[in-house]
Wavefront OBJ file of the C-alpha trace (Angstrom):
o trace
v -34.699 -40.332 26.636
v -33.601 -43.220 24.447
v -30.655 -43.143 22.208
v -32.867 -43.433 19.342
v -34.972 -40.317 20.409
v -31.984 -38.012 21.672
v -31.910 -34.743 20.119
v -29.486 -34.121 17.081
v -28.331 -30.435 16.207
v -28.141 -29.563 12.539
v -26.018 -26.632 11.798
v -27.822 -24.616 8.981
v -25.572 -21.812 7.283
v -27.357 -19.205 4.990
v -26.671 -15.689 3.998
v -27.892 -12.437 5.933
v -30.186 -11.542 2.988
v -33.962 -11.311 3.454
v -34.683 -13.948 0.842
v -33.004 -16.480 3.095
v -34.201 -14.900 6.238
v -37.846 -15.481 4.796
v -37.342 -18.728 3.545
v -35.837 -20.019 7.291
v -38.181 -18.025 9.250
v -40.172 -20.853 10.668
v -37.321 -22.792 11.548
v -35.316 -19.999 13.321
v -38.329 -19.077 15.295
v -39.476 -22.451 16.244
v -42.642 -22.445 14.394
v -42.437 -26.093 13.098
v -42.371 -29.496 14.977
v -38.938 -30.578 14.071
v -39.105 -33.805 15.780
v -35.686 -35.107 17.416
v -33.756 -32.261 15.356
v -32.823 -29.078 16.663
v -31.310 -26.591 14.193
v -28.767 -23.620 14.925
v -28.392 -20.917 12.097
v -25.188 -19.560 11.286
v -25.416 -16.177 8.948
v -22.368 -15.656 6.463
v -21.871 -14.064 2.977
v -22.415 -16.420 0.043
v -18.545 -16.290 -0.881
v -17.734 -17.402 2.558
v -20.341 -20.247 2.631
v -19.190 -21.297 -0.737
v -15.477 -21.450 0.654
v -16.507 -23.339 3.897
v -18.664 -25.849 1.733
v -15.173 -26.939 0.254
v -14.131 -27.804 3.807
v -17.415 -29.360 4.852
v -17.839 -26.830 7.781
v -21.781 -26.973 8.147
v -24.420 -29.769 7.885
v -26.542 -27.764 5.539
v -25.153 -24.827 3.852
v -26.588 -22.177 1.212
v -24.654 -22.870 -2.039
v -24.127 -21.186 -5.287
v -24.736 -24.023 -8.060
v -21.281 -23.154 -9.602
v -19.700 -24.022 -6.257
v -21.589 -27.303 -5.894
v -19.524 -28.395 -8.840
v -16.631 -28.597 -6.331
v -18.511 -30.442 -3.335
v -20.855 -32.789 -4.999
v -19.170 -35.752 -3.588
v -19.668 -34.550 -0.115
v -23.049 -32.882 -0.584
v -26.303 -33.629 -1.958
v -28.779 -31.002 -3.254
v -32.032 -30.331 -1.231
v -35.124 -30.366 -3.524
v -36.372 -27.267 -1.747
v -34.816 -23.704 -0.984
v -33.398 -22.755 -4.401
v -33.253 -19.288 -5.753
v -33.881 -19.611 -9.549
v -34.912 -16.540 -11.462
v -37.293 -17.116 -14.412
v -36.266 -14.819 -17.194
v -34.456 -12.531 -14.613
v -31.267 -12.806 -12.768
v -28.044 -11.378 -12.132
v -27.409 -7.912 -13.852
v -24.249 -6.341 -15.181
v -24.518 -2.438 -15.016
v -22.150 0.460 -15.873
v -21.559 4.186 -15.467
v -22.209 4.882 -19.147
v -24.640 2.961 -21.454
v -22.260 0.035 -23.004
v -23.373 -2.873 -25.200
v -22.906 -6.662 -23.907
v -20.408 -7.073 -26.837
v -17.862 -4.688 -25.121
v -17.566 -6.785 -22.008
v -14.360 -8.634 -23.362
v -12.765 -5.098 -23.117
v -14.152 -4.204 -19.810
v -13.044 -4.561 -16.153
v -15.824 -5.853 -14.274
v -16.480 -5.972 -10.496
v -17.747 -9.618 -9.481
v -19.124 -10.791 -6.022
v -17.058 -14.033 -6.047
v -15.634 -16.379 -8.513
v -17.721 -19.398 -7.048
v -21.086 -17.473 -7.737
v -23.350 -18.930 -10.306
v -23.505 -15.436 -11.533
v -20.047 -15.345 -12.430
v -20.323 -18.760 -14.152
v -23.054 -17.593 -16.239
v -21.219 -14.515 -17.051
v -18.115 -16.681 -18.121
v -20.525 -18.713 -20.239
v -21.794 -15.378 -21.942
v -18.361 -13.999 -22.109
v -15.507 -16.395 -21.487
v -12.654 -13.898 -21.150
v -12.576 -10.314 -19.330
v -10.983 -8.657 -16.622
v -12.521 -8.942 -13.151
v -12.231 -7.852 -9.710
v -13.738 -9.468 -6.773
v -15.656 -7.134 -4.665
v -18.040 -7.634 -1.724
v -21.636 -7.918 -3.267
v -22.723 -4.715 -1.402
v -19.664 -2.826 -2.403
v -19.886 -3.414 -6.298
v -22.363 -0.337 -7.004
v -20.232 2.160 -5.358
v -17.156 0.359 -7.013
v -18.847 1.220 -10.437
v -20.037 4.666 -9.379
v -16.534 5.773 -8.170
v -14.929 4.313 -11.715
v -12.933 1.609 -9.824
v -14.190 -0.699 -12.553
v -15.938 -0.421 -15.935
v -19.039 -2.714 -14.871
v -20.238 -4.470 -11.957
v -22.171 -7.771 -11.774
v -25.059 -7.426 -9.220
v -26.507 -10.348 -7.391
v -28.629 -8.926 -4.510
v -31.157 -6.064 -4.220
v -29.080 -3.512 -6.013
v -30.834 -5.542 -9.186
v -33.823 -3.285 -8.062
v -32.361 0.166 -7.709
v -29.281 0.710 -9.648
v -31.161 2.848 -12.077
v -31.991 5.276 -9.569
v -28.087 5.594 -8.846
v -27.400 6.610 -12.252
v -26.276 3.235 -13.501
v -27.225 1.599 -16.774
v -28.000 -2.000 -17.454
v -25.636 -3.678 -19.765
v -26.941 -7.236 -19.824
v -29.620 -9.255 -17.697
v -28.181 -12.923 -17.555
v -31.184 -14.148 -16.497
v -33.095 -12.648 -19.620
v -30.268 -13.761 -21.819
v -30.247 -17.315 -20.565
v -33.898 -17.656 -21.099
v -33.294 -16.548 -24.752
v -30.854 -19.277 -25.111
v -32.472 -22.046 -23.220
v -36.074 -21.239 -22.393
v -35.156 -22.193 -19.101
v -34.975 -20.272 -15.699
v -31.343 -19.343 -14.247
v -30.355 -21.111 -11.178
v -28.361 -19.114 -8.642
v -28.250 -21.067 -5.403
v -29.724 -23.767 -3.407
v -29.216 -25.721 -0.119
v -26.773 -28.604 0.371
v -26.529 -31.415 2.710
v -23.741 -33.315 4.093
v -24.106 -37.021 2.658
v -22.645 -38.307 5.816
v -25.653 -37.492 7.634
v -27.159 -40.475 6.411
v -30.357 -40.907 4.298
v -32.911 -40.835 7.211
v -31.368 -37.562 8.530
v -31.109 -35.829 5.042
v -34.723 -36.571 4.327
v -36.154 -35.488 7.669
v -34.003 -32.169 7.193
v -35.530 -31.757 3.826
v -38.943 -32.368 5.217
v -38.196 -29.438 7.709
v -37.203 -27.174 5.310
v -39.863 -27.545 2.707
v -41.989 -27.000 5.740
v -40.393 -23.840 6.661
v -40.615 -22.512 3.190
v -44.301 -23.362 2.992
v -44.978 -21.702 6.209
v -43.341 -18.521 5.085
v -45.343 -18.504 1.824
v -48.754 -19.002 3.808
v -47.953 -16.539 6.705
v -46.087 -13.944 4.222
v -46.719 -10.751 6.460
v -45.176 -12.390 9.353
v -42.226 -13.875 7.543
v -41.440 -10.776 5.647
v -41.759 -8.804 9.097
v -39.056 -11.074 10.329
v -36.936 -10.710 7.083
v -36.800 -7.152 7.297
v -34.388 -7.011 10.191
v -31.757 -8.552 7.583
v -32.906 -6.068 4.730
v -30.047 -3.613 5.027
v -32.157 -0.829 5.692
v -34.245 -1.505 2.593
v -37.613 0.116 2.084
v -40.309 -2.493 2.849
v -42.068 -2.525 -0.323
v -38.461 -3.044 -2.230
v -37.915 -5.943 0.325
v -40.989 -7.548 -0.695
v -40.206 -7.245 -4.328
v -36.854 -8.796 -3.703
v -38.231 -11.671 -1.644
v -41.047 -12.328 -4.325
v -38.283 -12.716 -6.940
v -36.142 -15.283 -5.124
v -38.769 -17.001 -2.933
v -41.541 -18.637 -5.199
v -42.868 -21.744 -6.523
v -39.652 -22.777 -7.637
v -38.128 -22.339 -4.182
v -40.937 -24.765 -2.832
v -39.990 -27.522 -5.165
v -37.541 -27.328 -8.227
v -39.872 -28.905 -10.745
v -38.297 -30.780 -13.611
v -37.787 -27.657 -15.334
v -35.942 -26.405 -12.389
v -33.869 -29.254 -12.111
v -33.055 -29.321 -15.733
v -32.018 -25.669 -15.487
v -29.448 -26.656 -13.032
v -28.116 -29.523 -14.750
v -27.735 -27.301 -17.872
v -25.828 -24.536 -16.138
v -23.319 -27.194 -14.916
v -23.204 -28.640 -18.207
v -22.492 -25.540 -19.929
v -19.868 -24.446 -17.506
v -17.837 -27.809 -18.230
v -18.605 -27.658 -21.845
v -16.721 -24.177 -21.766
v -13.864 -25.367 -19.672
v -14.845 -23.258 -16.652
v -15.836 -26.496 -14.597
v -13.109 -29.176 -15.077
v -15.313 -32.193 -14.771
v -18.893 -33.082 -15.410
v -21.133 -32.997 -12.475
v -24.358 -34.326 -11.825
v -27.001 -32.413 -10.086
v -27.833 -34.960 -7.173
v -30.890 -34.453 -5.046
v -32.040 -35.623 -1.863
v -35.512 -37.711 -2.609
l 1 2 3 4 5 6 7 8 9 10 11 12 13 14 15 16 17 18 19 20 21 22 23 24 25 26 27 28 29 30 31 32 33 34 35 36 37 38 39 40 41 42 43 44 45 46 47 48 49 50 51 52 53 54 55 56 57 58 59 60 61 62 63 64 65 66 67 68 69 70 71 72 73 74 75 76 77 78 79 80 81 82 83 84 85 86 87 88 89 90 91 92 93 94 95 96 97 98 99 100 101 102 103 104 105 106 107 108 109 110 111 112 113 114 115 116 117 118 119 120 121 122 123 124 125 126 127 128 129 130 131 132 133 134 135 136 137 138 139 140 141 142 143 144 145 146 147 148 149 150 151 152 153 154 155 156 157 158 159 160 161 162 163 164 165 166 167 168 169 170 171 172 173 174 175 176 177 178 179 180 181 182 183 184 185 186 187 188 189 190 191 192 193 194 195 196 197 198 199 200 201 202 203 204 205 206 207 208 209 210 211 212 213 214 215 216 217 218 219 220 221 222 223 224 225 226 227 228 229 230 231 232 233 234 235 236 237 238 239 240 241 242 243 244 245 246 247 248 249 250 251 252 253 254 255 256 257 258 259 260 261 262 263 264 265 266 267 268 269 270 271 272 273 274 275 276 277 278 279 280 281 282
C-alpha cells in the first residue's frame, strides 16, 4: 500500500440519540465504500460535544449552531446532517398553564447554554433566570417543581402532555412566524486542518450515509432504536421523521439562510459577541 492510499481514521462524534444514530447508520455498520477513510464513532451528549469542539477534540462533530459561533475558525460546517425544524422546534413547558410573556419572571431549566435552543429562547426573551439541567432530566425537574418551566430539545417534545405538562411556547413556531424560516438546531462540523480534499471526501460519505438511511428506513430505524432510550417504536419513528428529513440531506438555500439568520439575530442582541459567517464545505 503506497502512502497515497494508506487508510486514514476520522473520528466522528455525535449524540446517542435515535436521530443521529439513524443518520450515521450506514457509516457505523459499514454499508458504504468509504475509500481510504475509516470512521470511528464517539457518542456523547450535545453539551459535552459543544464543549469539546471548543478544544478541537474530534475531526467531525455534531454541534449546536450556537456553539458554532465560537469554533468557526477551526471548523467548517458540512453541507449535510443538520437538524432543522420547519415550523416546529424546542418547546418551553410548565406544570401550570403559563403565557410566553411570563417567561421573564420564571426560572427555566435549560439543556445547556451553548445549545441553539437556549440561543433561540434568549432571542425571544433576553432576560430570565435559568438552571442548566441534563436534557433528559428537564421534564422531571419541572414536574417536581424545581423550576417553573423547562426547555425541551429531544423526544420529550412528543409526550410532555401525557405527563401533565403544558406548552408555554414552541420556539420553532414563533421563529417561523417572525422569519418564515425553519429553526436550525444543530449540524455537523469538520476540522479545517484536515485539508480541502479530506473535508470533501468526508462530506461525500456523510451525504451517502444519510441518503442510505432514508432509502432503507426500516433497517436504519431498527438500528436507531437501540439508542432511543426505551422509546416506543412509533414515537421513535416520529422523532426521527422530525429531525432527519430532506433538509438533513441538503440544507438548501433556505436552510442556510436560516442558520445565518439565527447567528445574526444572536449577535444583534448581544448574545453572540461577534458576527459569524456560516461557512460550508463545498
